Structure formats: structure tokens, C-alpha cells
C-alpha positions as a Markdown table, in Angstrom:
| # | Residue | x | y | z |
|---|---|---|---|---|
| 1 | Unk | 0.1 | 0.0 | -0.1 |
| 2 | Unk | 1.3 | 3.3 | -0.9 |
| 3 | Unk | 1.6 | 6.2 | 1.7 |
| 4 | Unk | 0.5 | 9.8 | 1.7 |
| 5 | Unk | 1.1 | 12.6 | 3.8 |
| 6 | Unk | -1.8 | 14.8 | 5.0 |
| 7 | Unk | -0.9 | 18.4 | 4.1 |
| 8 | Unk | 2.2 | 19.9 | 5.6 |
| 9 | Unk | 1.9 | 18.1 | 8.7 |
| 10 | Unk | 4.0 | 15.0 | 7.8 |
| 11 | Unk | 1.2 | 12.8 | 9.3 |
| 12 | Unk | 2.0 | 9.9 | 6.9 |
| 13 | Unk | -0.8 | 7.3 | 6.4 |
| 14 | Unk | -1.8 | 4.7 | 4.0 |
| 15 | Unk | -3.3 | 6.1 | 0.4 |
| 16 | Unk | -6.5 | 4.6 | 1.3 |
| 17 | Unk | -7.8 | 4.5 | 5.0 |
| 18 | Unk | -10.7 | 2.6 | 6.6 |
| 19 | Unk | -13.9 | 4.2 | 7.6 |
| 20 | Unk | -14.9 | 2.0 | 10.7 |
| 21 | Unk | -18.4 | 3.6 | 11.3 |
| 22 | Unk | -20.5 | 1.0 | 9.5 |
| 23 | Unk | -19.2 | -1.8 | 11.5 |
| 24 | Unk | -21.2 | -0.4 | 14.4 |
| 25 | Unk | -23.5 | 2.3 | 13.4 |
| 26 | Unk | -25.4 | 3.9 | 10.4 |
| 27 | Unk | -25.9 | 0.9 | 7.9 |
| 28 | Unk | -28.0 | -1.5 | 9.6 |
| 29 | Unk | -27.3 | -3.9 | 12.6 |
| 30 | Unk | -24.0 | -3.6 | 14.1 |
| 31 | Unk | -21.3 | -6.4 | 13.3 |
| 32 | Unk | -20.8 | -8.8 | 16.2 |
| 33 | Unk | -17.7 | -7.2 | 18.2 |
| 34 | Unk | -15.3 | -10.1 | 17.4 |
| 35 | Unk | -16.1 | -10.3 | 14.1 |
| 36 | Unk | -15.6 | -6.5 | 13.8 |
| 37 | Unk | -12.2 | -6.7 | 15.2 |
| 38 | Unk | -11.2 | -9.5 | 13.1 |
| 39 | Unk | -12.2 | -7.4 | 10.0 |
| 40 | Unk | -10.2 | -4.3 | 11.1 |
| 41 | Unk | -7.1 | -6.3 | 11.6 |
| 42 | Unk | -7.8 | -7.9 | 8.0 |
| 43 | Unk | -7.6 | -4.3 | 6.7 |
| 44 | Unk | -4.3 | -3.6 | 8.7 |
| 45 | Unk | -2.8 | -6.8 | 7.3 |
| 46 | Unk | -3.7 | -5.5 | 3.8 |
| 47 | Unk | -1.7 | -2.4 | 4.2 |
| 48 | Unk | -4.2 | 0.0 | 5.8 |
| 49 | Unk | -2.6 | 2.1 | 8.6 |
| 50 | Unk | -5.4 | 4.8 | 8.9 |
| 51 | Unk | -8.4 | 4.0 | 10.8 |
| 52 | Unk | -11.4 | 6.6 | 11.4 |
| 53 | Unk | -13.9 | 6.2 | 14.3 |
| 54 | Unk | -15.9 | 8.6 | 16.6 |
| 55 | Unk | -17.5 | 8.7 | 20.0 |
| 56 | Unk | -20.9 | 9.2 | 18.0 |
| 57 | Unk | -20.7 | 5.9 | 16.3 |
| 58 | Unk | -22.7 | 3.7 | 18.4 |
| 59 | Unk | -22.4 | 5.9 | 20.4 |
| 60 | Unk | -19.1 | 4.6 | 21.9 |
| 61 | Unk | -19.2 | 1.1 | 20.5 |
| 62 | Unk | -17.1 | 1.6 | 17.5 |
| 63 | Unk | -14.2 | 3.3 | 19.5 |
| 64 | Unk | -14.2 | 0.2 | 21.6 |
| 65 | Unk | -14.1 | -2.3 | 18.8 |
| 66 | Unk | -11.1 | 0.1 | 17.1 |
| 67 | Unk | -9.4 | 0.1 | 20.2 |
| 68 | Unk | -9.6 | -3.7 | 20.8 |
| 69 | Unk | -8.7 | -4.4 | 17.1 |
| 70 | Unk | -5.7 | -2.0 | 16.9 |
| 71 | Unk | -4.1 | -2.5 | 20.5 |
| 72 | Unk | -1.5 | -5.2 | 19.3 |
| 73 | Unk | -0.4 | -2.8 | 16.3 |
| 74 | Unk | -0.8 | 0.4 | 18.0 |
| 75 | Unk | 2.6 | 1.9 | 16.9 |
| 76 | Unk | 2.0 | 1.1 | 13.3 |
| 77 | Unk | -1.2 | 2.7 | 12.9 |
| 78 | Unk | -2.9 | 6.2 | 12.9 |
| 79 | Unk | -6.3 | 6.5 | 14.9 |
| 80 | Unk | -8.6 | 9.3 | 14.2 |
| 81 | Unk | -11.7 | 9.8 | 16.3 |
| 82 | Unk | -14.1 | 12.9 | 16.9 |
| 83 | Unk | -15.9 | 15.0 | 19.4 |
| 84 | Unk | -18.7 | 17.4 | 19.0 |
| 85 | Unk | -22.2 | 16.1 | 19.9 |
| 86 | Unk | -24.1 | 16.3 | 23.1 |
| 87 | Unk | -23.3 | 13.1 | 25.0 |
| 88 | Unk | -21.8 | 11.5 | 22.0 |
| 89 | Unk | -25.3 | 11.4 | 20.2 |
| 90 | Unk | -25.9 | 13.2 | 16.8 |
| 91 | Unk | -29.7 | 13.8 | 17.4 |
| 92 | Unk | -28.9 | 15.4 | 20.6 |
| 93 | Unk | -27.4 | 18.3 | 18.7 |
| 94 | Unk | -23.8 | 19.7 | 19.1 |
| 95 | Unk | -21.5 | 20.4 | 22.1 |
| 96 | Unk | -17.8 | 21.7 | 21.5 |
| 97 | Unk | -17.3 | 23.4 | 24.9 |
| 98 | Unk | -13.7 | 23.0 | 25.9 |
| 99 | Unk | -14.6 | 21.1 | 28.9 |
| 100 | Unk | -16.7 | 18.6 | 26.9 |
| 101 | Unk | -13.7 | 18.2 | 24.5 |
| 102 | Unk | -11.6 | 17.4 | 27.4 |
| 103 | Unk | -14.2 | 14.9 | 28.7 |
| 104 | Unk | -14.4 | 13.3 | 25.4 |
| 105 | Unk | -10.6 | 13.0 | 24.8 |
| 106 | Unk | -10.2 | 11.1 | 28.2 |
| 107 | Unk | -13.1 | 8.9 | 27.5 |
| 108 | Unk | -11.7 | 8.2 | 23.9 |
| 109 | Unk | -8.3 | 7.3 | 25.2 |
| 110 | Unk | -9.7 | 4.7 | 27.3 |
| 111 | Unk | -12.0 | 3.1 | 24.8 |
| 112 | Unk | -9.1 | 3.0 | 22.2 |
| 113 | Unk | -6.8 | 1.7 | 24.7 |
| 114 | Unk | -3.9 | 4.2 | 24.0 |
| 115 | Unk | -2.2 | 7.0 | 25.5 |
| 116 | Unk | -2.5 | 9.5 | 22.6 |
| 117 | Unk | -5.1 | 10.1 | 19.8 |
| 118 | Unk | -3.4 | 10.6 | 16.6 |
| 119 | Unk | -5.9 | 12.7 | 14.9 |
| 120 | Unk | -8.7 | 14.6 | 17.0 |
| 121 | Unk | -11.5 | 16.1 | 14.8 |
| 122 | Unk | -14.5 | 18.4 | 15.7 |
| 123 | Unk | -17.2 | 16.3 | 14.2 |
| 124 | Unk | -19.4 | 19.4 | 13.3 |
| 125 | Unk | -18.8 | 23.2 | 13.7 |
| 126 | Unk | -20.7 | 24.4 | 16.9 |
| 127 | Unk | -22.1 | 27.8 | 16.2 |
| 128 | Unk | -22.4 | 28.4 | 19.9 |
| 129 | Unk | -18.7 | 27.9 | 20.7 |
| 130 | Unk | -16.1 | 30.3 | 19.2 |
| 131 | Unk | -13.9 | 28.2 | 16.9 |
| 132 | Unk | -11.0 | 29.9 | 18.5 |
| 133 | Unk | -12.0 | 28.2 | 22.0 |
| 134 | Unk | -12.3 | 24.8 | 20.2 |
| 135 | Unk | -8.9 | 25.1 | 18.6 |
| 136 | Unk | -7.4 | 26.2 | 21.7 |
| 137 | Unk | -8.8 | 23.4 | 23.7 |
| 138 | Unk | -7.3 | 20.9 | 21.1 |
| 139 | Unk | -3.9 | 22.9 | 21.3 |
| 140 | Unk | -3.9 | 22.3 | 25.1 |
| 141 | Unk | -4.4 | 18.6 | 24.6 |
| 142 | Unk | -1.5 | 18.6 | 22.2 |
| 143 | Unk | 0.5 | 20.3 | 24.7 |
| 144 | Unk | -0.3 | 17.7 | 27.4 |
| 145 | Unk | 0.6 | 15.0 | 25.0 |
| 146 | Unk | -2.9 | 13.6 | 24.7 |
| 147 | Unk | -3.6 | 14.4 | 21.2 |
| 148 | Unk | -1.2 | 14.5 | 18.4 |
| 149 | Unk | -3.1 | 16.4 | 15.5 |
| 150 | Unk | -6.2 | 18.5 | 15.2 |
| 151 | Unk | -8.8 | 17.9 | 12.5 |
| 152 | Unk | -12.1 | 19.4 | 11.4 |
| 153 | Unk | -15.2 | 17.9 | 9.8 |
| 154 | Unk | -17.8 | 19.3 | 7.5 |
| 155 | Unk | -16.4 | 22.7 | 8.2 |
| 156 | Unk | -16.6 | 25.8 | 6.0 |
| 157 | Unk | -13.8 | 28.3 | 4.8 |
| 158 | Unk | -14.1 | 30.7 | 7.5 |
| 159 | Unk | -14.2 | 28.3 | 10.5 |
| 160 | Unk | -11.2 | 26.7 | 9.1 |
| 161 | Unk | -9.0 | 30.0 | 8.6 |
| 162 | Unk | -10.0 | 30.9 | 12.1 |
| 163 | Unk | -9.3 | 27.7 | 13.8 |
| 164 | Unk | -6.1 | 27.3 | 11.7 |
| 165 | Unk | -4.7 | 30.5 | 13.1 |
| 166 | Unk | -4.8 | 29.2 | 16.6 |
| 167 | Unk | -3.8 | 25.5 | 16.2 |
| 168 | Unk | -2.8 | 24.4 | 12.7 |
| 169 | Unk | -5.3 | 22.0 | 11.2 |
| 170 | Unk | -3.8 | 18.9 | 10.1 |
| 171 | Unk | -6.7 | 17.3 | 8.0 |
| 172 | Unk | -10.2 | 18.2 | 7.1 |
| 173 | Unk | -12.9 | 15.4 | 6.7 |
| 174 | Unk | -15.8 | 16.5 | 4.5 |
| 175 | Unk | -17.9 | 14.5 | 2.2 |
| 176 | Unk | -16.3 | 14.3 | -1.3 |
| 177 | Unk | -16.9 | 11.9 | -4.3 |
| 178 | Unk | -18.3 | 11.9 | -7.8 |
| 179 | Unk | -21.7 | 12.6 | -6.6 |
| 180 | Unk | -20.8 | 15.4 | -4.2 |
| 181 | Unk | -18.4 | 17.7 | -5.6 |
| 182 | Unk | -19.0 | 20.8 | -3.6 |
| 183 | Unk | -15.5 | 20.9 | -2.0 |
| 184 | Unk | -14.1 | 21.8 | -5.4 |
| 185 | Unk | -15.7 | 25.2 | -5.3 |
| 186 | Unk | -13.8 | 26.7 | -2.1 |
| 187 | Unk | -12.4 | 23.8 | 0.2 |
| 188 | Unk | -9.8 | 22.4 | -2.0 |
| 189 | Unk | -8.2 | 25.8 | -3.0 |
| 190 | Unk | -8.1 | 26.7 | 0.8 |
| 191 | Unk | -6.5 | 23.3 | 1.9 |
| 192 | Unk | -4.0 | 23.8 | -0.9 |
| 193 | Unk | -3.0 | 27.1 | 0.3 |
| 194 | Unk | -2.8 | 26.4 | 4.1 |
| 195 | Unk | -1.2 | 23.1 | 3.7 |
| 196 | Unk | -4.1 | 20.9 | 5.1 |
| 197 | Unk | -4.8 | 17.2 | 4.0 |
| 198 | Unk | -8.2 | 16.3 | 3.1 |
| 199 | Unk | -10.0 | 13.0 | 4.1 |
| 200 | Unk | -13.2 | 12.4 | 2.2 |
| 201 | Unk | -15.8 | 10.4 | 3.6 |
| 202 | Unk | -18.6 | 8.7 | 1.7 |
| 203 | Unk | -16.1 | 8.3 | -1.2 |
| 204 | Unk | -18.5 | 5.7 | -2.6 |
| 205 | Unk | -21.7 | 7.7 | -2.1 |
| 206 | Unk | -22.8 | 5.8 | 0.9 |
| 207 | Unk | -22.5 | 2.7 | -1.4 |
| 208 | Unk | -24.4 | 4.1 | -4.2 |
| 209 | Unk | -21.4 | 4.5 | -6.8 |
| 210 | Unk | -20.5 | 0.9 | -6.4 |
| 211 | Unk | -23.6 | -0.2 | -8.5 |
| 212 | Unk | -24.8 | -2.6 | -5.8 |
| 213 | Unk | -27.8 | -0.4 | -5.0 |
| 214 | Unk | -30.7 | 0.5 | -7.4 |
| 215 | Unk | -34.2 | 1.8 | -7.2 |
| 216 | Unk | -35.5 | -1.6 | -5.9 |
| 217 | Unk | -32.9 | -2.0 | -3.1 |
| 218 | Unk | -34.7 | -2.1 | 0.4 |
| 219 | Unk | -32.5 | -1.0 | 3.4 |
| 220 | Unk | -32.6 | -2.5 | 6.9 |
| 221 | Unk | -35.0 | -0.1 | 9.4 |
| 222 | Unk | -32.0 | 0.8 | 11.3 |
| 223 | Unk | -30.1 | 2.1 | 8.1 |
| 224 | Unk | -29.5 | 5.8 | 7.9 |
| 225 | Unk | -30.1 | 5.9 | 4.1 |
| 226 | Unk | -33.7 | 5.4 | 4.8 |
| 227 | Unk | -33.6 | 9.2 | 5.9 |
| 228 | Unk | -31.4 | 10.5 | 3.2 |
| 229 | Unk | -33.5 | 12.3 | 0.4 |
| 230 | Unk | -30.8 | 11.3 | -2.1 |
| 231 | Unk | -31.8 | 7.8 | -1.5 |
| 232 | Unk | -35.5 | 7.9 | -2.1 |
| 233 | Unk | -36.8 | 5.4 | -4.7 |
| 234 | Unk | -37.1 | 8.2 | -7.2 |
| 235 | Unk | -33.9 | 9.7 | -6.8 |
| 236 | Unk | -32.1 | 6.5 | -7.1 |
| 237 | Unk | -33.6 | 5.8 | -10.4 |
| 238 | Unk | -32.6 | 9.2 | -11.6 |
| 239 | Unk | -29.0 | 8.8 | -10.2 |
| 240 | Unk | -28.5 | 5.3 | -11.8 |
| 241 | Unk | -27.2 | 7.4 | -14.7 |
| 242 | Unk | -24.0 | 8.2 | -13.0 |
| 243 | Unk | -23.5 | 4.6 | -11.9 |
| 244 | Unk | -24.0 | 3.4 | -15.5 |
| 245 | Unk | -21.4 | 6.0 | -16.7 |
| 246 | Unk | -19.0 | 4.6 | -14.2 |
| 247 | Unk | -19.8 | 1.3 | -15.3 |
| 248 | Unk | -18.8 | 1.8 | -18.9 |
| 249 | Unk | -15.4 | 3.5 | -18.0 |
| 250 | Unk | -14.8 | 0.7 | -15.4 |
| 251 | Unk | -15.4 | -1.9 | -18.1 |
| 252 | Unk | -12.8 | -0.5 | -20.4 |
| 253 | Unk | -10.3 | -0.4 | -17.5 |
| 254 | Unk | -11.2 | -3.9 | -16.5 |
| 255 | Unk | -12.0 | -2.6 | -13.0 |
| 256 | Unk | -15.0 | -2.1 | -10.7 |
| 257 | Unk | -17.0 | 1.2 | -10.3 |
| 258 | Unk | -15.9 | 1.5 | -6.9 |
| 259 | Unk | -12.3 | 1.2 | -8.1 |
| 260 | Unk | -12.8 | 3.9 | -10.6 |
| 261 | Unk | -14.6 | 6.2 | -8.1 |
| 262 | Unk | -11.9 | 5.7 | -5.6 |
| 263 | Unk | -8.9 | 6.1 | -8.1 |
| 264 | Unk | -10.5 | 9.4 | -9.5 |
| 265 | Unk | -10.5 | 10.9 | -5.9 |
| 266 | Unk | -6.8 | 9.8 | -5.5 |
| 267 | Unk | -6.0 | 11.5 | -8.7 |
| 268 | Unk | -7.3 | 14.8 | -7.6 |
| 269 | Unk | -4.3 | 15.8 | -5.3 |
| 270 | Unk | -1.4 | 14.0 | -3.6 |
| 271 | Unk | -2.7 | 14.9 | -0.1 |
| 272 | Unk | -6.1 | 13.3 | -0.4 |
| 273 | Unk | -6.9 | 10.0 | 1.5 |
| 274 | Unk | -10.3 | 8.6 | 1.2 |
| 275 | Unk | -11.7 | 6.5 | 3.8 |
| 276 | Unk | -14.2 | 3.9 | 2.3 |
| 277 | Unk | -15.9 | 1.5 | 4.8 |
| 278 | Unk | -17.4 | -1.7 | 4.3 |
| 279 | Unk | -18.2 | -5.0 | 6.3 |
| 280 | Unk | -17.3 | -7.4 | 3.5 |
| 281 | Unk | -13.8 | -8.8 | 2.8 |
| 282 | Unk | -14.4 | -9.0 | -0.9 |
| 283 | Unk | -15.2 | -5.3 | -1.0 |
| 284 | Unk | -12.4 | -4.4 | 1.2 |
| 285 | Unk | -10.0 | -5.9 | -1.2 |
| 286 | Unk | -11.8 | -4.6 | -4.2 |
| 287 | Unk | -11.5 | -0.9 | -2.8 |
| 288 | Unk | -7.8 | -1.3 | -1.9 |
| 289 | Unk | -7.0 | -2.3 | -5.2 |
| 290 | Unk | -7.9 | 1.3 | -6.3 |
| 291 | Unk | -4.7 | 2.6 | -4.6 |
| 292 | Unk | -2.6 | 1.1 | -7.3 |
| 293 | Unk | -4.9 | 2.0 | -10.0 |
| 294 | Unk | -3.5 | 4.3 | -12.9 |
| 295 | Unk | -6.0 | 6.8 | -14.6 |
| 296 | Unk | -4.6 | 8.5 | -17.4 |
| 297 | Unk | -5.3 | 12.2 | -18.3 |
| 298 | Unk | -7.6 | 11.0 | -20.9 |
| 299 | Unk | -9.4 | 8.5 | -18.4 |
| 300 | Unk | -9.8 | 11.6 | -16.2 |
| 301 | Unk | -11.3 | 13.8 | -18.9 |
| 302 | Unk | -13.7 | 11.0 | -19.9 |
| 303 | Unk | -14.8 | 10.8 | -16.3 |
| 304 | Unk | -15.2 | 14.6 | -16.1 |
| 305 | Unk | -16.9 | 15.1 | -19.3 |
| 306 | Unk | -19.7 | 12.0 | -18.8 |
| 307 | Unk | -20.1 | 13.6 | -15.1 |
| 308 | Unk | -20.7 | 16.9 | -16.3 |
| 309 | Unk | -23.8 | 15.7 | -18.2 |
| 310 | Unk | -25.5 | 14.3 | -15.2 |
| 311 | Unk | -27.1 | 16.3 | -12.5 |
| 312 | Unk | -27.5 | 14.4 | -9.2 |
| 313 | Unk | -30.7 | 14.5 | -7.7 |
| 314 | Unk | -31.7 | 14.7 | -4.1 |
| 315 | Unk | -30.3 | 16.3 | -1.0 |
| 316 | Unk | -27.4 | 14.5 | 0.7 |
| 317 | Unk | -28.8 | 15.0 | 4.3 |
| 318 | Unk | -32.2 | 15.1 | 6.0 |
| 319 | Unk | -33.1 | 18.7 | 7.2 |
| 320 | Unk | -32.3 | 18.2 | 10.9 |
| 321 | Unk | -28.5 | 17.2 | 10.1 |
| 322 | Unk | -28.1 | 19.7 | 7.2 |
| 323 | Unk | -28.7 | 22.3 | 9.7 |
| 324 | Unk | -25.7 | 21.2 | 11.6 |
| 325 | Unk | -23.5 | 21.5 | 8.7 |
| 326 | Unk | -24.8 | 24.5 | 6.8 |
| 327 | Unk | -24.7 | 22.7 | 3.7 |
């Protein structure tokens, strides 16, 4: 597995990370704990050194799984986790008060079975807490040796600039994929300017870009996608056009849609590290193969031209969550 550095920070990670959320939260019933531990270790054995979790995934379950899985290899991996929701529950709203950030850090350290968090993200910007106070709280944790790097998630340009002035931001985690390209307008140029790495979540469009989901797919009652406007039956039918285009290009490259979608992201900048998640070993291996796939300038032009003809239908978040991101 090739390595990449997140911006100017010198934080080196595998070119593809692993988003651990789906093992415990968001996409149906949680994977049994020992199975999840085994799966995370399988990702490590295949070269993944960058693992993403959060207190809100479960809540708390996912950090416990990640901690148990990676304890034997702790010195060989980078673990990212997040703070920012009241009591660790997204539906309870935002809470990035400095005292809460310190509490989350202590609790996460225990669950992750480690003495330092490699990358500590603010999960969502809290409008009730000055971002300078948030960055200052993380700066203090870095000074105390409990955190190595500060990250932000789903943050906008002004929040990033203000936070970065207090404590350099190592990485930004926002959604970015062939079906959500908003970061290209302002975020990517800002990250280039400030030397901040980019960690796209949902790089496969919450599974849609793999081609495994169509208008007739039904999701488990606990699956978050039931609440996402972009995943209504009508919108899935309309958005199939993008999946079809990916399929045509993948066929020419003797690849899969997922591999093309991930390779496209990797080709955007050398400081971008997508974190696809999965619960299936075959899909994990398929995703990781994208790290060695070469897309030519001609391939990238073809993808760009085809995608430009398609307008993706549906909001990416339900209204209550959209209000937390401002987008």
C-alpha cells in the first residue's frame, strides 16, 4: 500500500484509510464485536494504517471495537476519532465546549486503549462555541501529549481559517465523491493554500457508486440511508445514470465502479486520503486495489465529461442534519 502525507503536517498514512463507522452504526445492525475486530485487523494486514472512528458511532461502540482491534499494532497505525455532539449522540445536537472536548478526549483514550489520539476531529462546527476556543482546547490537549493532530469535519472556509490561526489544522474530513463535488469550489483551494490534508468520507456515495444499489433496493430499518433524500426510490432511479457511466468506464479499464470512483479521488491531489468503509472482505480488497490503479489524463477527462452531463438528484442529508453542517 502506498503512503501519503496529510498536508504539511508530515502525518503519513496509507493512501486509502478505513472508515470504521459502518461496523457499528449507520448502515443496519452492528457487526458482532469479535467479527468487527477481525475485520479491522484484516484491513491492517492488507496495508491500511489509517482508521477512522468517533464517539458518536454507536455511540461509543465503534471506538471500543477499534481499540480492541488495533491494540496489538498501536505503534504502526494512525487512529482518528471525533468530538462535538451532546453526550456523543448526533440527534442531541452539538456540544464543543472546551470542558466537553476534554471529557471526550479522556473517555476516547480509554475506549481506544491508547495514551494518545493521533488525529482529533471536531465532528461538526458548533455555532455556540467560538472556533478559537475549540482550537485552543485541542491545542492544550496536544500540549499535554494526549492528542497529536487537530482535525475538522464538515467545516466551511471561515471556520477553517479561524481555527487554523490558533492551532494548525492537519486534516479536514468532508464528504467528497463523484456525486458530491461541493468541496471543489472553495474547500480544495483553501486546503492547498494552508497545507491541510483532505480526508473524504462517503467516497463511494454511501455505497451507491458501487452499483450494488438500485431503485428496488430495500434497506434495514436501522439504516441511515432510509432518511437521506438522495436515497428515495425516485432519486435512486434518476441517479442511476451516474452509476451507468462509471460502469462503462470501469469495463474499459477492467475494473469495478468502486475502483474507478476511488482512483478518481486519489488522482485529484497527492494529499487526499479517502476512507471507504465496508463490512465485507471482498469489498475491502476491491477498494484497496484502487490505490494502485492508474487513471490517465484521458481517463480523467472522460470521467469529467461524462459526469458533467448528469445532475445528481436529491439532498445529501435530512433537514435536521443539514442544519448542523450549513450545507
